[in-house]
Backbone bond lengths (Angstrom), bond angles and torsions (degrees), N, CA, C in turn:
res aa  C-N    CA-C-N  psi(-1)  N-CA   C-N-CA  omega(-1)  CA-C   N-CA-C  phi
1 M - - - 1.434 - - 1.525 112.66 -
2 A 1.340 117.36 -20.49 1.462 119.95 177.78 1.516 110.17 -61.12
3 N 1.332 116.60 -36.36 1.454 119.67 179.38 1.517 111.05 -63.96
4 D 1.353 117.46 -36.17 1.459 120.45 177.68 1.519 110.53 -62.14
5 A 1.326 116.57 -41.15 1.462 120.46 179.65 1.514 110.77 -64.85
6 L 1.324 116.67 -38.77 1.459 119.68 179.98 1.519 111.80 -72.19
7 A 1.325 116.82 -23.19 1.456 119.87 -178.20 1.519 112.43 -74.70
8 E 1.334 117.98 -18.86 1.459 120.73 177.29 1.518 108.50 -67.45
9 T 1.326 117.13 127.54 1.455 118.19 -173.22 1.512 115.35 -117.69
10 G 1.299 120.10 -33.03 1.457 120.12 -177.16 1.510 110.59 63.89
11 E 1.341 117.18 -140.48 1.455 122.12 -177.92 1.513 110.99 -70.41
12 G 1.317 115.96 155.42 1.450 120.31 173.46 1.507 113.88 94.55
13 G 1.315 118.73 -11.34 1.442 120.85 177.77 1.508 112.49 72.27
14 S 1.316 114.66 -175.58 1.448 120.52 179.74 1.504 108.02 -161.90
15 S 1.311 115.20 171.89 1.447 119.65 175.33 1.517 107.92 -131.65
16 N 1.331 117.20 131.86 1.461 120.56 178.30 1.512 108.85 -73.02
17 K 1.303 116.43 128.67 1.454 121.10 179.11 1.513 108.43 -136.34
18 E 1.325 116.63 139.97 1.452 120.52 172.43 1.515 107.02 -79.34
19 V 1.310 116.13 120.03 1.453 121.68 -179.19 1.510 107.48 -118.65
20 G 1.321 116.69 127.50 1.444 119.87 179.46 1.518 112.96 73.67
21 G 1.325 118.02 4.17 1.444 122.37 173.92 1.522 115.92 79.43
22 S 1.341 119.52 -12.28 1.452 118.70 -173.64 1.526 114.28 -115.95
23 S 1.301 118.15 -20.94 1.459 118.78 -177.65 1.517 110.09 -138.45
24 S 1.306 114.72 159.31 1.452 120.16 179.56 1.522 108.68 -102.63
25 I 1.318 116.43 118.52 1.456 122.26 178.25 1.516 107.15 -118.67
26 K 1.310 116.29 134.67 1.458 120.15 -179.97 1.520 109.95 -85.04
27 C 1.325 115.52 125.61 1.459 121.03 173.58 1.524 107.34 -84.76
28 P 1.324 117.66 125.70 1.464 118.96 177.70 1.524 110.04 -68.22
29 M 1.328 117.54 139.05 1.459 120.91 179.27 1.523 109.73 -91.05
30 L 1.313 115.58 126.75 1.458 122.03 178.13 1.526 109.87 -71.40
31 T 1.323 115.64 134.77 1.461 121.51 174.32 1.524 108.19 -123.57
32 S 1.301 116.18 -179.56 1.464 119.87 179.93 1.525 112.61 -71.63
33 S 1.339 117.59 -11.55 1.465 119.03 -174.83 1.531 115.10 -124.05
34 N 1.339 118.99 3.98 1.466 118.89 -174.78 1.525 113.89 -121.97
35 Y 1.324 118.80 25.81 1.465 120.69 -174.88 1.528 112.84 -55.14
36 T 1.322 118.53 -45.43 1.467 120.65 -176.51 1.527 110.80 -60.91
37 F 1.330 117.24 -48.32 1.462 120.66 178.58 1.521 110.89 -65.13
38 W 1.334 116.93 -42.87 1.461 121.50 178.90 1.525 110.67 -58.24
39 S 1.324 117.44 -46.20 1.468 120.05 -176.38 1.528 111.50 -65.50
40 I 1.328 117.92 -37.18 1.468 120.93 177.20 1.526 110.06 -64.71
41 R 1.321 116.17 -45.98 1.466 120.22 -179.32 1.526 111.70 -66.77
42 M 1.319 116.59 -40.90 1.466 119.34 -179.84 1.523 111.19 -67.36
43 K 1.315 117.68 -38.38 1.464 119.89 177.56 1.529 109.61 -59.86
44 A 1.334 117.14 -44.60 1.466 120.84 178.41 1.524 111.12 -62.95
45 L 1.327 117.04 -43.44 1.460 121.61 179.78 1.526 111.07 -63.73
46 L 1.316 116.80 -42.76 1.462 120.67 178.42 1.527 111.19 -65.61
47 K 1.330 117.43 -37.11 1.472 120.56 176.88 1.522 111.04 -64.84
48 V 1.333 117.38 -44.35 1.463 121.35 178.94 1.527 110.36 -58.01
49 N 1.319 116.39 -35.69 1.458 121.71 -179.41 1.526 112.90 -92.38
50 K 1.330 116.45 13.47 1.473 123.15 175.99 1.522 112.23 56.87
51 A 1.336 116.66 34.27 1.461 120.52 -177.16 1.525 112.99 -119.39
52 W 1.328 118.82 -1.40 1.459 120.79 -177.63 1.522 112.11 -65.01
53 D 1.337 118.11 -34.35 1.463 119.80 -174.04 1.524 113.03 -62.74
54 V 1.331 118.87 -25.87 1.470 118.66 177.25 1.525 111.10 -69.58
55 I 1.317 117.04 -25.90 1.463 121.02 175.87 1.522 109.94 -85.20
56 D 1.309 115.93 -44.64 1.461 121.32 -176.68 1.529 112.20 -66.29
57 T 1.320 116.89 -43.59 1.470 120.59 -175.67 1.520 113.25 -105.21
58 G 1.321 117.00 -17.37 1.456 120.10 -176.95 1.515 113.22 81.05
59 S 1.341 117.52 10.12 1.465 119.63 179.30 1.524 109.26 -61.87
60 M 1.304 116.22 152.83 1.465 120.05 -176.50 1.525 111.96 -110.99
61 D 1.326 116.95 45.71 1.460 121.27 171.54 1.528 106.18 -63.87
62 G 1.318 116.88 114.28 1.460 121.72 -172.57 1.515 114.89 -55.03
63 D 1.329 117.37 -49.40 1.463 120.45 -178.03 1.526 111.67 -66.01
64 K 1.322 116.92 -43.45 1.468 120.44 179.55 1.525 110.71 -66.49
65 N 1.333 117.03 -39.62 1.461 121.16 178.05 1.525 110.17 -62.53
66 D 1.337 116.60 -44.52 1.464 120.61 179.04 1.527 111.26 -62.46
67 M 1.335 116.51 -42.04 1.470 120.42 178.81 1.526 110.20 -62.99
68 A 1.324 116.78 -45.68 1.466 120.84 -178.85 1.525 110.90 -62.53
69 I 1.321 117.55 -45.30 1.466 120.58 179.19 1.527 110.26 -62.64
70 A 1.325 117.42 -43.03 1.465 120.49 179.56 1.529 110.91 -60.34
71 L 1.325 116.87 -45.04 1.467 119.93 179.58 1.523 111.40 -65.83
72 L 1.315 116.82 -41.67 1.468 119.98 178.65 1.526 110.87 -62.55
73 F 1.331 116.99 -45.91 1.460 120.01 -178.08 1.528 112.27 -67.72
74 Q 1.340 117.75 -25.42 1.466 120.61 176.10 1.521 111.84 -75.59
75 S 1.328 116.67 -16.01 1.462 119.68 -172.30 1.526 114.00 -111.81
76 I 1.328 117.02 7.94 1.463 120.20 178.44 1.523 109.58 -122.61
77 P 1.318 117.59 154.94 1.469 120.93 179.75 1.532 111.65 -61.86
78 E 1.317 115.68 154.89 1.466 121.32 -178.76 1.523 112.35 -55.75
79 T 1.324 117.37 -34.89 1.466 119.31 -179.94 1.525 111.33 -60.96
80 L 1.333 116.74 -37.65 1.462 119.71 178.27 1.524 111.60 -76.00
81 V 1.328 117.33 -33.71 1.468 119.71 175.55 1.526 108.99 -60.07
82 L 1.322 116.76 -44.22 1.465 120.15 178.27 1.522 111.37 -64.59
83 R 1.308 116.57 -37.98 1.467 121.48 -178.50 1.527 112.28 -69.07
84 F 1.342 116.94 -39.16 1.466 121.33 -174.92 1.525 113.32 -108.03
85 G 1.312 117.69 5.52 1.459 122.03 -173.59 1.511 116.10 -61.03
86 E 1.304 118.05 -22.74 1.465 120.97 -179.66 1.526 112.65 -85.36
87 L 1.320 117.51 -10.31 1.465 120.13 179.53 1.527 109.18 -71.62
88 T 1.325 116.85 135.26 1.462 120.82 -176.57 1.523 113.02 -106.83
89 S 1.312 117.46 -2.49 1.460 122.21 179.24 1.524 109.11 -111.73
90 A 1.329 116.30 127.56 1.464 120.37 178.09 1.522 110.68 -60.06
91 K 1.319 116.92 -36.17 1.465 120.07 178.90 1.526 110.32 -62.81
92 K 1.335 117.58 -41.56 1.466 120.82 178.94 1.525 111.04 -65.92
93 V 1.332 117.08 -37.81 1.467 120.56 177.11 1.526 109.46 -63.59
94 W 1.337 116.89 -47.98 1.472 121.55 179.74 1.528 110.39 -57.73
95 L 1.334 116.44 -47.66 1.465 120.39 -178.21 1.527 111.70 -65.95
96 A 1.332 117.40 -35.49 1.464 120.64 177.78 1.529 110.53 -65.42
97 I 1.333 116.36 -43.32 1.467 120.40 177.33 1.526 109.58 -62.82
98 Q 1.319 116.07 -44.69 1.466 121.32 179.89 1.521 111.19 -60.19
99 T 1.313 117.19 -44.16 1.461 121.55 -179.24 1.522 111.17 -60.46
100 V 1.319 116.69 -44.38 1.464 120.85 179.80 1.527 110.67 -61.92
101 H 1.319 117.24 -45.36 1.465 120.20 -172.72 1.514 114.29 -87.32
102 V 1.306 119.04 -35.02 1.464 119.75 177.40 1.520 108.97 -68.69
103 G 1.306 117.55 -36.59 1.456 120.79 175.72 1.513 111.50 -59.16
104 R 1.327 116.67 -41.43 1.462 120.86 177.86 1.515 111.08 -65.14
105 I 1.324 116.98 -40.76 1.466 120.63 -179.96 1.521 109.79 -64.29
106 E 1.337 117.25 -45.54 1.459 120.81 -179.33 1.519 111.46 -63.80
107 C 1.313 118.16 -33.43 1.459 121.12 -177.96 1.522 112.56 -75.96
108 R 1.296 118.53 -4.95 1.462 120.86 174.14 1.517 111.05 -82.30
109 K 1.321 116.77 -10.48 1.458 120.80 179.66 1.524 109.36 -72.57
110 P 1.326 117.34 146.01 1.470 120.19 178.28 1.528 110.93 -57.44
111 G 1.293 116.36 137.96 1.456 121.19 177.25 1.515 114.60 90.70
112 C 1.329 118.52 -6.28 1.465 120.49 179.48 1.524 108.80 -71.63
113 R 1.316 116.78 132.87 1.469 121.07 -177.74 1.517 112.48 -111.97
114 H 1.329 118.02 18.12 1.473 120.87 -179.35 1.494 110.80 -87.04
């Protein structure tokens, strides 16, 4: 039933992906306005796939890192895949996505000159 909960997407759409070979889990698609929801859903998805710790701790478990990068790249627009495609660490990809979107959120505050 956890997969059913992860399949709920709301705004921003999703893409059906076979994860782990046995079940279909929808990766939420990141948009310019849903970073907070996307990050919560992606963290849950990465945990289900036992890949969150490579982002959380920065460990370089090869298989977990590859899984995390694959899930992240399935859930972001092609423009960001091209921008971050050379990064080999899932943690660096996560932080790069966060930097782009948290910066945008902060700049919506009154007085921001960015």
